[in-house]
N, C-alpha and C positions, 0 to 999 in steps of 0.2 A: 535602566527602568526598574523601579522598585516593585516588589511583589504586590504592594497595595494597589498600584496602578493596574497591574495585570489581573487583578480580581475586580477592581472598581469598574473598569471600562466594560468588560463582558457583562457585569451586573446591570450597568446602565443600558447597554444595547438590548439585553434581555427584557428590561423593563419597557423598552419602546414597543415591543410586541404586545404586551398587556395594555399599554396606554392607548395604542392606535389601532390595533388589529383585532381586539378581543371580540367585538360584535360582528366582525366581517369574515373572520376565518376561524375554523376550529384550531385548537392548539397545535395539532399535528402538522398544520399547514403554515405555521408562522415562519418556518425556515425558508419557504419559497420566496419570502419577501426580505427577511432580515439578512440572510447570508449574501445575496447579490447586492443589496443596498450597502452592506458593510464594505464589500469590494469596490463598489462604484465610488463611495465617499473617499476611500483611501486613494484610489486612482486620481480622483478630482483634486484632493489635497496635495498630492505629489506634483501634479501638473500646474497648479496655480501660479508659481513663480515664472513659468516660461510661456504662459498663455498668450501674451501679446506677441512674443517672438514667433509662435506658431501661426497666428493669424496673419502677421506681416509676411511670413514666408509663403503662406497659401496665396495671398493676394499677388505676390510677385510671380509665383508659378502660374497662376491663372492668367495674368497679363501676358506671360510669355508663351501661353498655349501649351504648357507641359502637362501631360495627362498622368504620367507615372510620378506621383508626388510623395509616396510613402516614405522612401528613404530620406528625402530632404526634410520632411515634417518631423520624423523621428529625431533627426539631428538637431532641428530647431528646438524640440521639446527637451532634449538632453536625456531622453530615456528611450527604451525599446518600444514605446507606445506613445500615443498622442491623442488629443481631442481637438478637432479642427472646427467644431461648431463655435458660434459666437458667444456661447453661454458658459458660465460655470454654475455649479449648484447654487451658489450664493445669489447669482443673478436671478434665479427663478423664484426666490422667496417673495418677490414683490408682486407676483401674479395674483390678482384678486379673482379673476375669472377661471373657473376650473377647466373649461374647455381650452382656454389659451395655455394654461399651465400644462395640461396633457400634451398639447401640440408642441410646445417648446421643450418639454422634457424628452419627448420622443426625438425631436431634432437634436437635442444634446446627446442622446445615446447614439444616434446615427453618426455623430461626428468622431467617434472613437476609431482607432486604427483597426485593421482586419483581425489582428490577434486578440484584441479586446472583444470584437464582435463575436469571435468564436466562443469566448468565455460567456458572454451574455446569452448566446444561443443555447449553450449547454445548461445554463441556469433556467432557461425558458422564462426569463423575467418579463419579456415584453408581453407575454400572455396575461400577466397580472395587472398591467397598467389600466386597461379599461375598467376593471373592477375597482381598483383604487380610486380612479377618477370619478366614476359614477357615485361612489360612496362619499366623495369629497374628503378623502383622507390623504391624498397624495401630498398636499401642501403640508399637512401636519407631520407626515413622515419625513419630509425633507427638513422641516424645522428641527425635528428631534436629532437627526444625524448631523445637523449643523450647530447643535447646541454648544455654547461656550463651556459647558460642564465637562465635555470630553474633548480630547484632541487626537484625531486619527491621522494627523499629518506627521511627517518626519521632522518637522520644525517646531521648536517651543513656541507657545502662545501665552499671552497674558489675559487673565480673566479677573479684572479688578485687582485685588491684592494677591490673587493666586497665580502661580506660574505653572502651566502644564508642560512638562517636558515632551519633547518629540518622541515618537515611536520609531525605533529602528526596525529594520525588516524582520529580525528574529522575534522581537516583541510582538509585532503585528501578526506573525505566523502563530505565535503562542495563543494570541487572542482568537484567531480563526479556529484553532484546534479546540479551544475551550467551548466556543459557541457550537461547533459541530458536535462535540461530545454531549453537550446539554440537550441538543435537539434529538440526538439518537436515543439518549436515555428517556426523553419525554415520549418518544414514539415507540419505545419498547422494541428496539431492533433485535434481531436474532443474535444469539450468542456469538456466532461466527463472524458477524459484521461489526467487529469492534475496531477500536483505534489504538494503535500501538503507542504506549506512553514513552516519553522521552528517555526515562531511565533504562527501559528495556532496549531501546534503540542504541543508546550509548554503549551498553554492554555488547550488543551485536557488532557494532562498529569496531570496538576494541578487540573483539575476538578475531575479526578478519584482518585487522591492520597490524596489531602488535607483533605477531610472529614474523612479519616481514618488514617491520619498520626500518631496520638497519639496511635493508636491501632496496629500499625505495630510491629511485633515481630522479634527477631533474628531468622530468619527462611528462607525457600526457597520459592520463588514465581515464578509462571509461567506466562509469558506474551505472547500474541498472536495477530497476525494481519492476517486476511484472504484475504486482498487485499494489499499485502506487498509492491509492488513497489520496490524501492531501499533500503528499510529497515529503513528509517529515523524515522518513528514513534516509532518503537521498541527501537531504539538507544536513542532517547530523553526520552522515558518513563523509560528506564532502568536507565539513568543518574538521572532523577528526583527522582525516588524511592530510589536510593542509597544515594543521597544528603539528603533527608528527614530522612532516617534511621540513617545516621551518625550524623545528628544534634540532634537526640534523643538518641544517645549512643547505637544504634542497629547495628548489623552486619548481613546484609541480603545477600542471594545468589539468583541470578536471572537466569532463563533459558528462552531463546527466541525461539519462534516457529512462523512460518509464511508460507504462501503459495502464490505463484505468477504465473500467467499464462503466462506473457510475458517473453520469454526466456532471452532477453537482460537485462531487469531490474533485473530479478532473478540473472543473472550472476554477475551484479554489486554488488548486496546485499551480495551475498555469498563471493565475493572477499573482500568486506569491512569487513565482520566478520572475515575472515581468517587473515586479516592484523591486526586486533585488538587482535589477540591471542585467539579468541573465536572459536576454532575449533569445539568444541561440539555443540555450537550454530549454526555454519554453517551446521552441519549435521542435525539440526532440521529445516532447511529451505528447502522447497520442491518447485520446480518450473519447468516451461516449458509448452509448449502448451497442453500436455496431462494431466496437473495437474490443471484443473479448480476447484476452490473451490466449486462451485455450483454442478458440475457433479461428482467430484472425490475428496471427502473429505480426506485429508491426515492424519487427526487426529480424526477419529471417536470415539475413546475411551478416548480421552484426555479431561480434564476439566482444566480451567485456572482461575487464580486469577484476572488478569487485561487484558482487551482487548481493542484495539484501531483500528480504520480502517477508510479509506476514499475510499469507493467503487466507481466504475464508475457510472455516472449518465446517464440515458437515453440510456443505451447500451443494445442491444438485447441479450437475453440469450436463444434464440430459439434452438441453437445447444446443449446447456446444457440440455434443456428440452427434446429434442429428445433422448439424451443419457440416461436420467433418465427414459425413457419409454413413453414420451408424457404425456399430462395432465391427462389422465385417467389411465395411467400405473405407475405413481409415487408412490413409497412406502417409500421413504427416510424419516426416523423418524424426521429429522430436519424440514421438510416441510409439512408432514401429521401427525397431532398430535391429542391427545384427549383433548377436551376442550368444556365446556358448554354443556356437555351431548352428544357431538358428537364424536364418536371414530375415525372419519376420517375427522377432521376439517382441511380444506385446507388453507395453507399459500401461495399457488402458485399465483404469481402476473402475470400481463400481460407479454407476452414474449418480449415485446418491451423495458422493463425496469426492470432489476433485482436487483436494489440497495437495496431494503428492504429485499431481501432474504439473503443478507450478514448479515443483522442485525439478522434475524431469525437463521442463522447459529451460530452466536456468542451466542445468548440466549440459544441455545441448549448445549453450552459448559460451562455453569455456574456451579460453585461448589455449592453444596447444603448441604454439611456436615462440613463446616468450619464456624468459628465465623464471618469472614469478608465476606463470600460468594464470589461473583464476582462483579466487577465494569466494566462498559463499556462506552466508548465514541466513537461515530461514526458520521461522517459528512454526511449530506444529502442535496439535494437541496429541493426546495419548494414542489415538487410533492409528496414527502413522507408524507406531512402534510394533503393532501386532496384527492389525486387520489384514485379512486375506490369507487363504490357504496357499500352499506351494503351487506355483503355476498361475496364480491369479495376479492381476495387475499390481496391486500394492506390494505383494511378495516379490514379484519380478523386479520392481524398482529397487527394493532393498537389496536383493541379490546382485543386481547390476552394480549398485553402488559399492557393496562390500567386495565383490570380486574384482572391481577395478581399483580398489583401495582408495576411494575418494573420501570416506568418512573419517574425520579427525576426532570429533567429539560430539557428544550430546549433553547439554546442560539442562537439568531439571530446575525450573524457576519456581519461586514461591507461589502459593495459591493466591488468588484474588489480586493478581498483578495488573489485570486489564480492566478497562472501564465498564464494559457491559457483560462480562462473564467471569465466573469464579473457577472455571475448570482448570485442571492441570495443564501446563504448557511447557514446551521444550524447545531449546534452540539447537538446531543441527548445524554443525560447522563442517564444511567440506572444501577440498582442494584437489587439484590434479598435480600438485607439486609437494607431496608430503616430504618433510625432512627425513633423513635416514633413520633417526631414532624412533620415529612414529610409524614407519612403514610396516604394514601387516598388523596394525593394532588400532583399537578404538578406545578412547577414554570416555568414561561416564562420570559426570560431575553432579553431585547432589548439592544444589544451591538453595534448596527449599527453606532452609533455616537462616539464610543470609539476607535479611531485609530489615528495614526500619518502618515501624508502624506510622501511619498518617494520623495527624490529630483529628482530621475530618475526612470521612470517606468521600471519594470522587466516583459516584456510581458504585459499582462493585469493587472498585480498587480501594483497598484498605491498607496497602503497604507500598513501599517504594524501595528501590535500590539506591542507597547512598553512594557517594564516591568511594567510601571504604568498602562497601559491599561489592561494588563493581571491581575494585582492585583485588579483593580477596578471590573472586571467581577467576579473574585473569591470571593472578599469581598461581592458582592451582592448575589452570590450563597450561601455562608456560612451563611450570615445573615438571609436568608430566611424570608425576610420582604417585605411588599408592598411598592413600591416607584414609581417614574416616569418611571423607567427602569425595574422594577421587579413586576410581577403580579403573584398571586397565586390562583389557581382554584381547586375545588374538582374534583376528577376523573370523576364523573358523568357528568360534564360539557362538556366532550369530547365525550360522547357516543351519538349515534343516530341510529335510526332504519328505515328501508325502509318499508313503509306502502302502500299497494295497496287499493285504495278507489274505490269501485264499486257503480254505481248508475243505476237506472232503465233505460231501453232503451226508448229513446224518438223518436217518429215518427211524421212526419207532415201529417195531414189529410186535403185533399182538398174536401170540401162538395159542389161541383157544382151540379146543377139539373141533369145533365147527370149521374154523379157518384152516386147520391142518388137513381136514378131510377134503376141503375144496382145493388145497394146494396139491394133494396127492392126485386128485382127479385131473387137474390141469397138467401135471407132469405126465400122467399116463396118456393123455390125449396127444401131447407133444411127441411122446415116444411112438405112438401108433402112426402118426402122420409123418414122422421123420424117416 
C-alpha cells in the first residue's frame, strides 16, 4: 500500500463528515458516526465473498433445529465473525423509503456475530440511527462509504481505468489510527490522552526484544498492554517478536491481552483484531467504562512475558481510588505490597496522576518462574522521575523498583514526538532478569537529538524516529557503555531519604530594667513559697 493511498483514504473519509453530517452534528461529534461506519464498511467488505455460504449454512442449521449456530457460521464466513442478515450494505442502496432503509439497516446490524455486537455496543452507534434516519442522511452516508473512489476491502477493485489495490490489515489499522488522531486533535483532547506514534512503539518493542532475541525459543509468549488504546502497541510488538524469531529459525506463537477503559478505542482495537483473523486475541481484549485497569483488573491471575504501555499522564484516578475503597481501604495486592520489612508498603500515588500505578500493575504481572522472566517498556512524562517525597506513593514505587533491581534504562525521547502533546517523554525499560553486567546499575540514554524532522506536522508531532535513529538508540542500549549520550549509574545514586532535623527552641530575651525588676520579684516570690 502506497503512502498516497494511506493519506487519500483518510482524507476522503474525513470529507464524508463535512459532506453529510455538517448541518446535523457539531464537528466534535462527527467521530460518533464516522469511526463506527468505517469499521462496519470494512467488516462488510471482508465478508462479501462468503455471504451466500453464511446464509446457506444458516438455513441448514435452522432446518435442523440447531440453536447454537455461531461456530458453524464463523466457519462458513471464513473469519472469526460473520453477518447472517440477508443484506449487505450494497443491498441497502436501493431503498427509496427512509423508514424502510432504517429498518433494514438495523436488521443488517443485528445480523453480526456477538463479538461484533460488542464492538457496536461500545461505539453506541445504534443511538445515532434515529437521528440519521429522521434527517434523511442515512442513505447518503452509505453511498459515500460505498463510493468507487475508495476501497476499504482487502481485495483490489476496478473503477473505470483506475485500479484500487486492496487494503491489508496493517494498512487498515494505519487508517484507523489516522482518523482517530484527527478527531482527537479536532476535539482538543487533553495532553495525556494522546496516541503513541508507530516510530516510538517500534523503539519500545526493540528495547524489550533485542536484548533477549538470541534466547527466544520456539514457544508461546504472552503480550500485555494495560492502557491499550486502539491496540497499536501490541500489534507492533507482535510483529517485531515474530520477525526476530523467524530470523533465528524459531517459530513462536503469540497471544495478545489488553484492557482499555475508553469504549470507542476499545471497539476499534477489537475490530482490528477480528479483521486480522485473531478471534481468540479479540476475546482477550477487555474494555469499556466499567473496565478500568486500575480499579478492575481483568487479568488478576495472568503473568506475561512482554509488556508495553503508554498510560495517561496527569489524569486523575480519584474515581478508581474510590472504587478500590479509598486510600485507607485499598487492599489490592498490586498496590499494597510487602517490601523493606513493611507488610503494607503503599504504592498509591496522588489521586491527581495515576500513571505510575500502571507501571506497578505491570510489575505485578511479571513471570518469575521462566528463564527470560518478563520485560517491560512504558512511556512516562517527567513527573514520574521526581514527583513525591520519600514515603509517598511515587517515591515508594521508584524505591521498590530500584531496590529490586528491575530498572535497566530510561531513554529520553525527542520533544514533540506525540500527536497531541509536546512535553518531554521517557521510555522506562524494566526486567526481573537483568544480565550480570547490568545488575546493580541503571543506564540513562539521551536520545533527544536523535530524530528526523517531518515535512508536515501531524498535530504536535513535528519529528519522527527513522530506522537509523531507532538503531542508534538500540545500539547505545545494547553497548551499555558511557558516552556523550549514555550514562551509567549505580542503583544507590537514585536513592534518597527524608530526614527531619530538630534543633533547640530559640527565644529572644529583652533585658530592660523594667523586665529585670519583674524577674527579681518573681524569683523572690518563688523563694518565699519554696
